C-alpha atoms as a printed R data frame, in Angstrom:
    type eleno elety resid chain resno        x       y       z
1   ATOM     1    CA   MET     A     1   39.633  35.718  -2.175
2   ATOM     2    CA   ARG     A     2   40.119  39.315  -3.296
3   ATOM     3    CA   ALA     A     3   41.273  42.131  -1.031
4   ATOM     4    CA   SER     A     4   37.816  43.761  -0.954
5   ATOM     5    CA   SER     A     5   36.195  40.529   0.269
6   ATOM     6    CA   ARG     A     6   38.843  40.085   2.948
7   ATOM     7    CA   ILE     A     7   38.370  43.664   4.172
8   ATOM     8    CA   PHE     A     8   34.606  43.123   4.301
9   ATOM     9    CA   VAL     A     9   34.980  39.962   6.376
10  ATOM    10    CA   ILE     A    10   37.475  41.667   8.717
11  ATOM    11    CA   VAL     A    11   35.120  44.612   9.271
12  ATOM    12    CA   LEU     A    12   32.207  42.312  10.059
13  ATOM    13    CA   SER     A    13   34.357  40.265  12.448
14  ATOM    14    CA   ALA     A    14   35.463  43.442  14.212
15  ATOM    15    CA   PHE     A    15   31.853  44.516  14.657
16  ATOM    16    CA   ALA     A    16   31.005  41.088  16.027
17  ATOM    17    CA   ILE     A    17   33.887  41.155  18.523
18  ATOM    18    CA   ALA     A    18   33.051  44.717  19.589
19  ATOM    19    CA   GLY     A    19   29.434  43.774  20.086
20  ATOM    20    CA   ASN     A    20   30.357  40.789  22.243
21  ATOM    21    CA   LEU     A    21   32.775  42.898  24.354
22  ATOM    22    CA   TYR     A    22   30.168  45.607  24.747
23  ATOM    23    CA   GLY     A    23   27.645  43.083  25.867
24  ATOM    24    CA   GLN     A    24   30.050  41.600  28.434
25  ATOM    25    CA   GLU     A    25   30.977  45.060  29.830
26  ATOM    26    CA   GLY     A    26   27.323  45.961  30.055
27  ATOM    27    CA   LYS     A    27   26.603  42.789  32.026
28  ATOM    28    CA   GLU     A    28   29.436  43.556  34.488
29  ATOM    29    CA   LYS     A    29   28.147  47.102  35.134
30  ATOM    30    CA   GLN     A    30   24.524  46.076  35.565
31  ATOM    31    CA   GLN     A    31   22.899  45.580  38.906
32  ATOM    32    CA   PRO     A    32   21.650  42.136  39.954
33  ATOM    33    CA   PRO     A    33   19.446  40.841  37.150
34  ATOM    34    CA   GLU     A    34   15.756  41.444  37.318
35  ATOM    35    CA   PRO     A    35   13.241  38.710  36.527
36  ATOM    36    CA   PHE     A    36   13.010  39.817  32.845
37  ATOM    37    CA   GLU     A    37   16.549  40.763  31.768
38  ATOM    38    CA   ALA     A    38   17.071  41.871  28.162
39  ATOM    39    CA   GLN     A    39   19.801  39.907  26.338
40  ATOM    40    CA   GLY     A    40   22.490  41.411  24.177
41  ATOM    41    CA   PHE     A    41   21.980  41.946  20.464
42  ATOM    42    CA   TRP     A    42   24.295  39.132  19.404
43  ATOM    43    CA   LEU     A    43   22.429  36.671  21.610
44  ATOM    44    CA   GLN     A    44   19.081  37.474  20.028
45  ATOM    45    CA   ASP     A    45   17.678  36.033  16.802
46  ATOM    46    CA   ALA     A    46   18.531  39.148  14.841
47  ATOM    47    CA   GLY     A    47   22.155  38.995  15.933
48  ATOM    48    CA   VAL     A    48   22.406  35.299  15.105
49  ATOM    49    CA   ALA     A    49   20.967  35.999  11.658
50  ATOM    50    CA   VAL     A    50   23.556  38.762  11.043
51  ATOM    51    CA   GLU     A    51   26.372  36.391  12.018
52  ATOM    52    CA   ALA     A    52   24.979  33.714   9.725
53  ATOM    53    CA   TRP     A    53   24.787  36.080   6.748
54  ATOM    54    CA   ALA     A    54   28.327  37.244   7.506
55  ATOM    55    CA   CYS     A    55   29.516  33.620   7.343
56  ATOM    56    CA   LEU     A    56   27.745  33.071   4.049
57  ATOM    57    CA   LEU     A    57   29.100  36.255   2.461
58  ATOM    58    CA   GLY     A    58   32.575  35.496   3.730
59  ATOM    59    CA   GLN     A    59   32.577  32.145   1.955
60  ATOM    60    CA   VAL     A    60   31.382  33.564  -1.352
61  ATOM    61    CA   GLN     A    61   34.232  34.512  -3.654
62  ATOM    62    CA   PRO     A    62   34.195  35.712  -7.287
63  ATOM    63    CA   MET     A    63   35.006  33.095  -9.921
64  ATOM    64    CA   GLY     A    64   35.389  34.362 -13.450
65  ATOM    65    CA   GLY     A    65   33.320  37.444 -12.786
66  ATOM    66    CA   ALA     A    66   30.377  35.519 -11.235
67  ATOM    67    CA   TRP     A    67   29.557  34.618  -7.647
68  ATOM    68    CA   ASN     A    68   30.027  31.018  -6.618
69  ATOM    69    CA   PRO     A    69   26.531  29.590  -5.823
70  ATOM    70    CA   VAL     A    70   27.956  26.438  -4.206
71  ATOM    71    CA   SER     A    71   29.249  28.263  -1.147
72  ATOM    72    CA   VAL     A    72   25.743  29.308  -0.029
73  ATOM    73    CA   PRO     A    73   24.359  25.761   0.499
74  ATOM    74    CA   CYS     A    74   27.734  24.736   1.936
75  ATOM    75    CA   GLY     A    75   27.470  27.450   4.579
76  ATOM    76    CA   ARG     A    76   23.833  26.464   5.150
77  ATOM    77    CA   LEU     A    77   24.866  22.861   5.776
78  ATOM    78    CA   LEU     A    78   27.650  24.026   8.090
79  ATOM    79    CA   LEU     A    79   25.190  26.027  10.159
80  ATOM    80    CA   GLY     A    80   22.932  22.978  10.335
81  ATOM    81    CA   HIS     A    81   25.678  20.745  11.711
82  ATOM    82    CA   PRO     A    82   24.357  18.811  14.760
83  ATOM    83    CA   GLU     A    83   27.301  19.873  16.964
84  ATOM    84    CA   LYS     A    84   28.911  22.958  15.433
85  ATOM    85    CA   GLY     A    85   25.881  24.610  13.884
86  ATOM    86    CA   LEU     A    86   22.597  26.026  15.098
87  ATOM    87    CA   PRO     A    87   19.996  23.511  16.345
88  ATOM    88    CA   GLU     A    88   17.084  25.387  14.794
89  ATOM    89    CA   TRP     A    89   18.822  25.374  11.401
90  ATOM    90    CA   LYS     A    90   19.003  21.587  11.089
91  ATOM    91    CA   PHE     A    91   17.598  19.866   8.033
92  ATOM    92    CA   THR     A    92   14.877  17.374   8.920
93  ATOM    93    CA   PHE     A    93   13.526  14.711   6.518
94  ATOM    94    CA   ASP     A    94   10.545  12.427   7.065
95  ATOM    95    CA   GLU     A    95   11.436  10.189   4.098
96  ATOM    96    CA   VAL     A    96   14.587   8.374   3.038
97  ATOM    97    CA   LEU     A    97   17.042  10.041   0.701
98  ATOM    98    CA   PRO     A    98   16.955   8.896  -2.944
99  ATOM    99    CA   ILE     A    99   19.682   6.992  -4.772
100 ATOM   100    CA   TRP     A   100   21.573   8.864  -7.451
101 ATOM   101    CA   HIS     A   101   19.741   8.524 -10.761
102 ATOM   102    CA   ARG     A   102   22.904   7.834 -12.764
103 ATOM   103    CA   TYR     A   103   23.479   4.641 -10.804
104 ATOM   104    CA   LEU     A   104   19.888   3.533 -11.318
105 ATOM   105    CA   ASP     A   105   19.879   4.346 -15.029
106 ATOM   106    CA   ALA     A   106   22.931   2.136 -15.608
107 ATOM   107    CA   ILE     A   107   21.380  -0.983 -14.025
108 ATOM   108    CA   GLN     A   108   20.248  -3.810 -16.310
109 ATOM   109    CA   ASP     A   109   17.813  -6.461 -15.111
110 ATOM   110    CA   GLY     A   110   18.505 -10.180 -15.350
111 ATOM   111    CA   ARG     A   111   22.216  -9.970 -14.468
112 ATOM   112    CA   ILE     A   112   24.058 -11.424 -11.476
113 ATOM   113    CA   LEU     A   113   25.406  -9.216  -8.694
114 ATOM   114    CA   PRO     A   114   28.866  -7.817  -9.492
115 ATOM   115    CA   ASN     A   115   31.777  -9.322  -7.560
116 ATOM   116    CA   VAL     A   116   34.205  -6.637  -6.350
117 ATOM   117    CA   ASP     A   117   36.261  -8.670  -3.910
118 ATOM   118    CA   ARG     A   118   39.357  -8.307  -6.072
119 ATOM   119    CA   LYS     A   119   38.337  -5.313  -8.141
120 ATOM   120    CA   GLN     A   120   38.484  -1.575  -7.768
121 ATOM   121    CA   LEU     A   121   35.716   0.832  -8.611
122 ATOM   122    CA   SER     A   122   37.645   1.957 -11.661
123 ATOM   123    CA   ASP     A   123   37.479  -1.602 -13.004
124 ATOM   124    CA   LEU     A   124   33.673  -1.627 -13.041
125 ATOM   125    CA   ARG     A   125   31.893  -0.723 -16.241
126 ATOM   126    CA   GLY     A   126   28.323  -0.146 -17.332
127 ATOM   127    CA   PRO     A   127   25.641  -2.178 -15.525
128 ATOM   128    CA   ASP     A   128   28.081  -3.586 -12.937
129 ATOM   129    CA   TRP     A   129   29.214  -0.066 -12.057
130 ATOM   130    CA   GLY     A   130   25.664   1.189 -11.636
131 ATOM   131    CA   MET     A   131   24.452  -1.849  -9.671
132 ATOM   132    CA   TYR     A   132   27.340  -1.922  -7.230
133 ATOM   133    CA   LEU     A   133   27.356   1.818  -6.499
134 ATOM   134    CA   ALA     A   134   23.566   1.828  -6.124
135 ATOM   135    CA   LEU     A   135   23.904  -1.085  -3.691
136 ATOM   136    CA   VAL     A   136   26.584   0.711  -1.669
137 ATOM   137    CA   GLN     A   137   24.564   3.925  -1.542
138 ATOM   138    CA   ALA     A   138   21.430   2.019  -0.534
139 ATOM   139    CA   VAL     A   139   23.345   0.440   2.364
140 ATOM   140    CA   ASP     A   140   24.585   3.865   3.492
141 ATOM   141    CA   ARG     A   141   21.099   5.363   3.222
142 ATOM   142    CA   SER     A   142   19.582   2.465   5.163
143 ATOM   143    CA   GLN     A   143   22.171   2.755   7.925
144 ATOM   144    CA   THR     A   144   21.558   6.473   8.497
145 ATOM   145    CA   SER     A   145   17.761   6.437   8.021
146 ATOM   146    CA   THR     A   146   15.073   5.449  10.502
147 ATOM   147    CA   LEU     A   147   12.370   2.834  10.137
148 ATOM   148    CA   SER     A   148    9.670   5.512  10.259
149 ATOM   149    CA   GLN     A   149   11.255   7.212   7.238
150 ATOM   150    CA   PHE     A   150   11.095   3.924   5.312
151 ATOM   151    CA   GLU     A   151    7.453   3.468   6.288
152 ATOM   152    CA   LYS     A   152    6.582   6.984   5.121
153 ATOM   153    CA   SER     A   153    8.406   6.515   1.798
154 ATOM   154    CA   ALA     A   154    6.722   3.159   1.176
155 ATOM   155    CA   GLN     A   155    3.193   4.575   1.382
156 ATOM   156    CA   ALA     A   156    3.267   5.876  -2.186
157 ATOM   157    CA   PHE     A   157    4.116   2.400  -3.580
158 ATOM   158    CA   ASP     A   158    2.266   0.056  -1.232
159 ATOM   159    CA   PHE     A   159    0.322  -1.383  -4.198
160 ATOM   160    CA   VAL     A   160    3.427  -2.776  -5.931
161 ATOM   161    CA   GLN     A   161    3.716  -6.579  -6.060
162 ATOM   162    CA   PHE     A   162    5.881  -9.079  -7.906
163 ATOM   163    CA   PRO     A   163    4.007  -8.838 -11.249
164 ATOM   164    CA   HIS     A   164    4.642  -5.069 -11.323
165 ATOM   165    CA   LEU     A   165    8.363  -5.524 -10.705
166 ATOM   166    CA   GLN     A   166    8.612  -8.332 -13.233
167 ATOM   167    CA   LYS     A   167    6.865  -6.498 -16.074
168 ATOM   168    CA   THR     A   168    8.116  -2.916 -15.542
169 ATOM   169    CA   PRO     A   169   11.131  -2.944 -13.194
170 ATOM   170    CA   GLY     A   170   12.410   0.392 -14.475
171 ATOM   171    CA   ALA     A   171    9.267   2.204 -13.322
172 ATOM   172    CA   PHE     A   172    9.942   1.269  -9.671
173 ATOM   173    CA   ARG     A   173   13.739   1.235  -9.580
174 ATOM   174    CA   GLY     A   174   15.038   3.058  -6.530
175 ATOM   175    CA   LYS     A   175   11.574   3.264  -4.927
176 ATOM   176    CA   ILE     A   176   10.715   1.938  -1.462
177 ATOM   177    CA   ILE     A   177    8.731  -1.276  -1.927
178 ATOM   178    CA   THR     A   178    6.820  -3.235   0.736
179 ATOM   179    CA   VAL     A   179    7.278  -7.017   0.970
180 ATOM   180    CA   LYS     A   180    5.309  -9.333   3.284
181 ATOM   181    CA   GLY     A   181    6.092 -13.008   3.685
182 ATOM   182    CA   ASN     A   182    7.953 -15.701   5.589
183 ATOM   183    CA   VAL     A   183   11.655 -15.949   6.480
184 ATOM   184    CA   ARG     A   184   13.395 -19.252   7.272
185 ATOM   185    CA   ARG     A   185   17.084 -18.275   7.407
186 ATOM   186    CA   ILE     A   186   19.192 -15.145   7.945
187 ATOM   187    CA   LEU     A   187   22.853 -14.832   6.879
188 ATOM   188    CA   LYS     A   188   25.400 -12.398   8.262
189 ATOM   189    CA   SER     A   189   28.133 -11.031   5.969
190 ATOM   190    CA   TYR     A   190   30.648  -8.244   5.744
191 ATOM   191    CA   ALA     A   191   29.356  -4.957   4.447
192 ATOM   192    CA   PRO     A   192   30.174  -4.050   0.837
193 ATOM   193    CA   ARG     A   193   33.404  -2.224   0.269
194 ATOM   194    CA   HIS     A   194   33.492   1.530  -0.311
195 ATOM   195    CA   THR     A   195   30.611   2.305   2.059
196 ATOM   196    CA   THR     A   196   30.851   5.724   3.681
197 ATOM   197    CA   SER     A   197   28.959   4.834   6.876
198 ATOM   198    CA   ASP     A   198   30.540   3.080   9.842
199 ATOM   199    CA   ILE     A   199   28.831  -0.235   9.142
200 ATOM   200    CA   GLN     A   200   30.752  -3.490   9.340
201 ATOM   201    CA   PHE     A   201   28.155  -6.217   8.765
202 ATOM   202    CA   ILE     A   202   24.988  -6.647   6.783
203 ATOM   203    CA   TYR     A   203   22.303  -9.354   6.778
204 ATOM   204    CA   THR     A   204   20.643 -11.112   3.866
205 ATOM   205    CA   THR     A   205   17.627 -13.378   3.591
206 ATOM   206    CA   GLU     A   206   14.842 -14.564   1.310
207 ATOM   207    CA   ILE     A   207   11.228 -13.526   1.859
208 ATOM   208    CA   ARG     A   208    8.706 -15.946   0.420
209 ATOM   209    CA   THR     A   209    5.249 -14.574  -0.205
210 ATOM   210    CA   ARG     A   210    1.982 -16.529  -0.145
211 ATOM   211    CA   GLU     A   211    2.070 -16.903  -3.910
212 ATOM   212    CA   LYS     A   212    3.786 -20.269  -4.398
213 ATOM   213    CA   LYS     A   213    4.552 -19.716  -8.071
214 ATOM   214    CA   GLU     A   214    6.510 -16.499  -7.418
215 ATOM   215    CA   PRO     A   215   10.238 -16.562  -6.617
216 ATOM   216    CA   PRO     A   216   11.336 -15.257  -3.204
217 ATOM   217    CA   PHE     A   217   12.423 -11.656  -2.714
218 ATOM   218    CA   ALA     A   218   16.167 -11.306  -2.035
219 ATOM   219    CA   VAL     A   219   16.695  -8.608   0.590
220 ATOM   220    CA   MET     A   220   19.652  -7.046   2.396
221 ATOM   221    CA   PHE     A   221   19.298  -5.083   5.632
222 ATOM   222    CA   THR     A   222   21.623  -3.395   8.093
223 ATOM   223    CA   GLU     A   223   20.070  -4.239  11.494
224 ATOM   224    CA   LEU     A   224   18.704  -7.424  13.038
225 ATOM   225    CA   PRO     A   225   15.220  -7.264  14.562
226 ATOM   226    CA   PRO     A   226   15.172  -7.412  18.373
227 ATOM   227    CA   GLY     A   227   15.284 -10.945  19.707
228 ATOM   228    CA   VAL     A   228   16.121 -12.544  16.329
229 ATOM   229    CA   SER     A   229   19.333 -14.538  15.817
230 ATOM   230    CA   TYR     A   230   21.098 -15.361  12.586
231 ATOM   231    CA   LYS     A   231   22.780 -18.449  14.056
232 ATOM   232    CA   ASP     A   232   19.727 -20.704  14.153
233 ATOM   233    CA   PRO     A   233   16.973 -21.432  11.631
234 ATOM   234    CA   VAL     A   234   13.918 -19.245  12.089
235 ATOM   235    CA   ASN     A   235   10.314 -19.246  10.984
236 ATOM   236    CA   LEU     A   236    9.133 -15.642  10.994
237 ATOM   237    CA   ASP     A   237    6.332 -13.742   9.325
238 ATOM   238    CA   VAL     A   238    7.841 -10.366   8.463
239 ATOM   239    CA   THR     A   239    7.231  -7.071   6.705
240 ATOM   240    CA   PHE     A   240   10.103  -5.352   4.911
241 ATOM   241    CA   TYR     A   241   10.570  -1.875   3.394
242 ATOM   242    CA   GLY     A   242   13.506  -1.465   1.047
243 ATOM   243    CA   TYR     A   243   15.027   0.157  -2.045
244 ATOM   244    CA   PHE     A   244   14.198  -1.858  -5.148
245 ATOM   245    CA   LEU     A   245   17.364  -2.066  -7.249
246 ATOM   246    CA   GLY     A   246   16.372  -4.509  -9.968
247 ATOM   247    CA   MET     A   247   15.667  -8.085 -11.020
248 ATOM   248    CA   VAL     A   248   18.835 -10.038 -10.191
249 ATOM   249    CA   SER     A   249   19.708 -13.484 -11.535
250 ATOM   250    CA   PHE     A   250   20.850 -16.124  -9.036
251 ATOM   251    CA   PRO     A   251   22.532 -19.174 -10.671
252 ATOM   252    CA   GLY     A   252   21.271 -22.554  -9.508
253 ATOM   253    CA   ASP     A   253   23.421 -25.447  -8.318
254 ATOM   254    CA   VAL     A   254   24.292 -27.576 -11.325
255 ATOM   255    CA   LYS     A   255   24.950 -30.674  -9.191
256 ATOM   256    CA   LYS     A   256   21.478 -30.434  -7.654
257 ATOM   257    CA   ARG     A   257   19.967 -29.693 -11.072
258 ATOM   258    CA   GLU     A   258   18.656 -26.378  -9.876
259 ATOM   259    CA   ARG     A   259   17.506 -23.779 -12.364
260 ATOM   260    CA   ASP     A   260   18.532 -20.130 -12.388
261 ATOM   261    CA   VAL     A   261   16.151 -17.822 -10.532
262 ATOM   262    CA   THR     A   262   15.537 -14.149 -11.307
263 ATOM   263    CA   ALA     A   263   14.234 -12.398  -8.212
264 ATOM   264    CA   PRO     A   264   13.686  -8.794  -7.032
265 ATOM   265    CA   TYR     A   265   16.578  -7.403  -4.989
266 ATOM   266    CA   LEU     A   266   15.875  -4.918  -2.176
267 ATOM   267    CA   VAL     A   267   17.983  -3.115   0.434
268 ATOM   268    CA   GLY     A   268   16.518  -1.685   3.631
269 ATOM   269    CA   LYS     A   269   16.841  -1.003   7.345
270 ATOM   270    CA   THR     A   270   15.489  -4.082   9.126
271 ATOM   271    CA   LEU     A   271   12.715  -6.677   9.279
272 ATOM   272    CA   ILE     A   272    9.454  -6.021  11.086
273 ATOM   273    CA   VAL     A   273    8.468  -9.276  12.772
274 ATOM   274    CA   GLY     A   274    4.755  -9.923  13.021
275 ATOM   275    CA   PRO     A   275    1.917 -11.907  11.489
276 ATOM   276    CA   VAL     A   276    1.355 -11.326   7.819
277 ATOM   277    CA   PRO     A   277   -2.262 -10.383   7.037
278 ATOM   278    CA   ALA     A   278   -4.259 -12.991   5.176
279 ATOM   279    CA   VAL     A   279   -4.495 -12.599   1.434
280 ATOM   280    CA   THR     A   280   -7.536 -10.532   0.556
281 ATOM   281    CA   ASP     A   281   -9.416 -10.517  -2.698
282 ATOM   282    CA   ASP     A   282   -7.104  -7.795  -4.015
283 ATOM   283    CA   GLU     A   283   -4.006  -9.863  -3.227
284 ATOM   284    CA   GLY     A   284   -5.359 -13.168  -4.619
285 ATOM   285    CA   SER     A   285   -4.518 -14.646  -7.979
286 ATOM   286    CA   TYR     A   286   -6.582 -14.163 -11.117
287 ATOM   287    CA   SER     A   287   -7.870 -17.751 -11.072
288 ATOM   288    CA   TYR     A   288   -9.017 -17.336  -7.485
289 ATOM   289    CA   LYS     A   289  -10.904 -14.175  -8.409
290 ATOM   290    CA   LEU     A   290  -12.462 -15.908 -11.399
291 ATOM   291    CA   ILE     A   291  -13.654 -18.888  -9.326
292 ATOM   292    CA   VAL     A   292  -15.061 -16.678  -6.594
293 ATOM   293    CA   SER     A   293  -16.806 -14.431  -9.133
294 ATOM   294    CA   ALA     A   294  -18.330 -17.376 -11.016
295 ATOM   295    CA   GLY     A   295  -19.516 -19.045  -7.807
296 ATOM   296    CA   GLY     A   296  -21.017 -15.792  -6.594
297 ATOM   297    CA   ALA     A   297  -22.819 -15.262  -9.914
298 ATOM   298    CA   ILE     A   298  -24.293 -18.783  -9.886
299 ATOM   299    CA   LEU     A   299  -25.442 -18.411  -6.291
300 ATOM   300    CA   SER     A   300  -26.992 -15.025  -7.063
301 ATOM   301    CA   ILE     A   301  -28.888 -16.437 -10.068
302 ATOM   302    CA   PHE     A   302  -30.196 -19.346  -7.979
303 ATOM   303    CA   VAL     A   303  -31.396 -17.071  -5.191
304 ATOM   304    CA   LEU     A   304  -32.996 -14.708  -7.725
305 ATOM   305    CA   THR     A   305  -34.788 -17.606  -9.406
306 ATOM   306    CA   VAL     A   306  -36.216 -18.853  -6.104
307 ATOM   307    CA   LEU     A   307  -37.418 -15.369  -5.172
308 ATOM   308    CA   LEU     A   308  -39.048 -14.795  -8.578
309 ATOM   309    CA   ASN     A   309  -40.771 -18.199  -8.429
310 ATOM   310    CA   PHE     A   310  -42.153 -17.404  -4.987
311 ATOM   311    CA   TRP     A   311  -43.255 -13.957  -6.143
312 ATOM   312    CA   PHE     A   312  -45.020 -15.245  -9.260
313 ATOM   313    CA   ARG     A   313  -46.777 -18.041  -7.351
314 ATOM   314    CA   ARG     A   314  -47.981 -15.544  -4.827
315 ATOM   315    CA   GLY     A   315  -49.305 -13.320  -7.609
316 ATOM   316    CA   ASP     A   316  -51.057 -16.283  -9.294
317 ATOM   317    CA   ARG     A   317  -52.811 -17.208  -6.075
318 ATOM   318    CA   ARG     A   318  -53.987 -13.633  -5.632
319 ATOM   319    CA   ILE     A   319  -55.348 -13.483  -9.184
320 ATOM   320    CA   GLU     A   320  -57.130 -16.857  -8.789
321 ATOM   321    CA   SER     A   321  -58.751 -15.610  -5.596
322 ATOM   322    CA   GLN     A   322  -59.973 -12.458  -7.337
323 ATOM   323    CA   LEU     A   323  -61.381 -14.471 -10.260
324 ATOM   324    CA   ALA     A   324  -63.202 -16.792  -7.846
325 ATOM   325    CA   GLN     A   325  -64.788 -13.801  -6.125
326 ATOM   326    CA   VAL     A   326  -65.967 -12.375  -9.454
327 ATOM   327    CA   ARG     A   327  -67.389 -15.736 -10.533
328 ATOM   328    CA   ASP     A   328  -69.274 -16.202  -7.265
329 ATOM   329    CA   LYS     A   329  -70.671 -12.688  -7.574
330 ATOM   330    CA   HIS     A   330  -72.196 -13.257 -11.042
331 ATOM   331    CA   HIS     A   331  -73.183 -16.926 -10.524
332 ATOM   332    CA   PRO     A   332  -74.275 -17.317  -6.929
333 ATOM   333    CA   PHE     A   333  -75.802 -20.787  -7.509
334 ATOM   334    CA   SER     A   334  -73.708 -23.694  -8.530
335 ATOM   335    CA   LEU     A   335  -75.128 -26.358 -10.785
336 ATOM   336    CA   GLU     A   336  -72.902 -29.012  -9.355
337 ATOM   337    CA   PRO     A   337  -73.788 -30.523  -5.960
338 ATOM   338    CA   GLU     A   338  -71.521 -29.920  -3.055
339 ATOM   339    CA   PRO     A   339  -69.184 -32.871  -2.539
340 ATOM   340    CA   ASP     A   340  -70.070 -33.190   1.167
341 ATOM   341    CA   VAL     A   341  -73.886 -33.005   0.726
342 ATOM   342    CA   PRO     A   342  -75.528 -36.276  -0.404
343 ATOM   343    CA   PRO     A   343  -77.753 -35.996  -3.520
344 ATOM   344    CA   ILE     A   344  -81.528 -35.636  -3.059
345 ATOM   345    CA   ALA     A   345  -83.416 -38.865  -3.816
346 ATOM   346    CA   GLU     A   346  -85.984 -38.807  -6.608
347 ATOM   347    CA   PRO     A   347  -89.615 -38.847  -5.424
348 ATOM   348    CA   ILE     A   348  -91.460 -42.184  -5.624
349 ATOM   349    CA   ALA     A   349  -94.254 -42.185  -8.178
350 ATOM   350    CA   GLN     A   350  -97.734 -42.344  -6.571
351 ATOM   351    CA   PRO     A   351 -100.576 -44.310  -8.195
352 ATOM   352    CA   ALA     A   352 -103.106 -42.247 -10.068
353 ATOM   353    CA   GLN     A   353 -106.257 -41.358  -8.136
354 ATOM   354    CA   PRO     A   354 -109.640 -41.584  -9.841
355 ATOM   355    CA   THR     A   355 -111.049 -38.205 -10.653
356 ATOM   356    CA   GLU     A   356 -114.539 -37.018 -11.525
357 ATOM   357    CA   THR     A   357 -115.414 -36.453 -15.139
358 ATOM   358    CA   HIS     A   358 -116.736 -33.055 -16.085
359 ATOM   359    CA   ALA     A   359 -118.377 -31.846 -19.231
360 ATOM   360    CA   SER     A   360 -115.349 -29.785 -20.134
361 ATOM   361    CA   ASP     A   361 -113.189 -32.879 -20.100
362 ATOM   362    CA   ASP     A   362 -115.498 -34.669 -22.485
363 ATOM   363    CA   VAL     A   363 -115.452 -31.774 -24.877
364 ATOM   364    CA   SER     A   364 -111.620 -31.623 -24.836
365 ATOM   365    CA   GLY     A   365 -111.507 -35.320 -25.375
366 ATOM   366    CA   ASN     A   366 -113.765 -35.152 -28.294
367 ATOM   367    CA   ASN     A   367 -111.701 -32.406 -29.823
368 ATOM   368    CA   ALA     A   368 -108.627 -34.559 -29.410
369 ATOM   369    CA   ASP     A   369 -110.308 -37.404 -31.271
370 ATOM   370    CA   LEU     A   370 -111.109 -35.025 -34.110
371 ATOM   371    CA   LEU     A   371 -107.507 -34.011 -34.402
């Protein structure tokens, strides 16, 4: 630090000390405090702000003719310290902190987890370096974060399921993913080496979803749920929020003729124990959707056919009724006898009665003979 900067800091410190002494002397000379006593300048917000700016300027020092920009956020973080700083200057986050992008960019999917039991960080290269450091940082982030922060971060990616992670794992690497399924066993292990938080143990398990053809999700978390033990087998329906690191390969047991499994690997805070909601139409498989859609279409066509048949029959009956009315109007008498009325019997022929002969009849008869 140059001499001018030191003199500036000394002058500001002297003003601060003089102000504090003046405030104390003023308090001693004052009469018993009244209900609304005015505080000294250095105890007010303006005085606190002056002291804060003095601390920031005192930490800034010229480097190669330019001011060092790193000292400003460093002083800001110092003032936000939970014990030594100012309470109202604390940084508050409602979401989890991200994992460094260089670690995530170096990860390659389909590889096994790196083993660092007998290795140093300097011995790791490429994908193993990125995967292990991302895993360590995810454990540290999970230890210092709250469950509500994980829930808030997971809202933006609540639609992600196994097919998304399998097809495009790089698009969701480092994001907080939600997993719902069943847990049958929990293992307790030592925390990975090189963690910065004061964590000693971590817990791992497999979460099996309702999709039987999908592999289980491999998850690691830092806290056990209340009332859950890792010593005995369990059967829990859980929800989990965690950092998605990649698709990790787990070798199968050759003696048991098990095949290798590539599963998503997540790191988070803890398990949320509770019933898993039933699979809705959005969560079902494609075949299930196809069957339901086809059945619904067939049922709809059948119902529509029945309704149209009823409608057309009703219209036909109405038209027939109208035609019958028109026919009865123009032809009021029917030539056919009513089926319920018996037919009228023909009259019996009566024998001819003798009639008197007149002169006119003789003349007509004679004319007939002439014809």
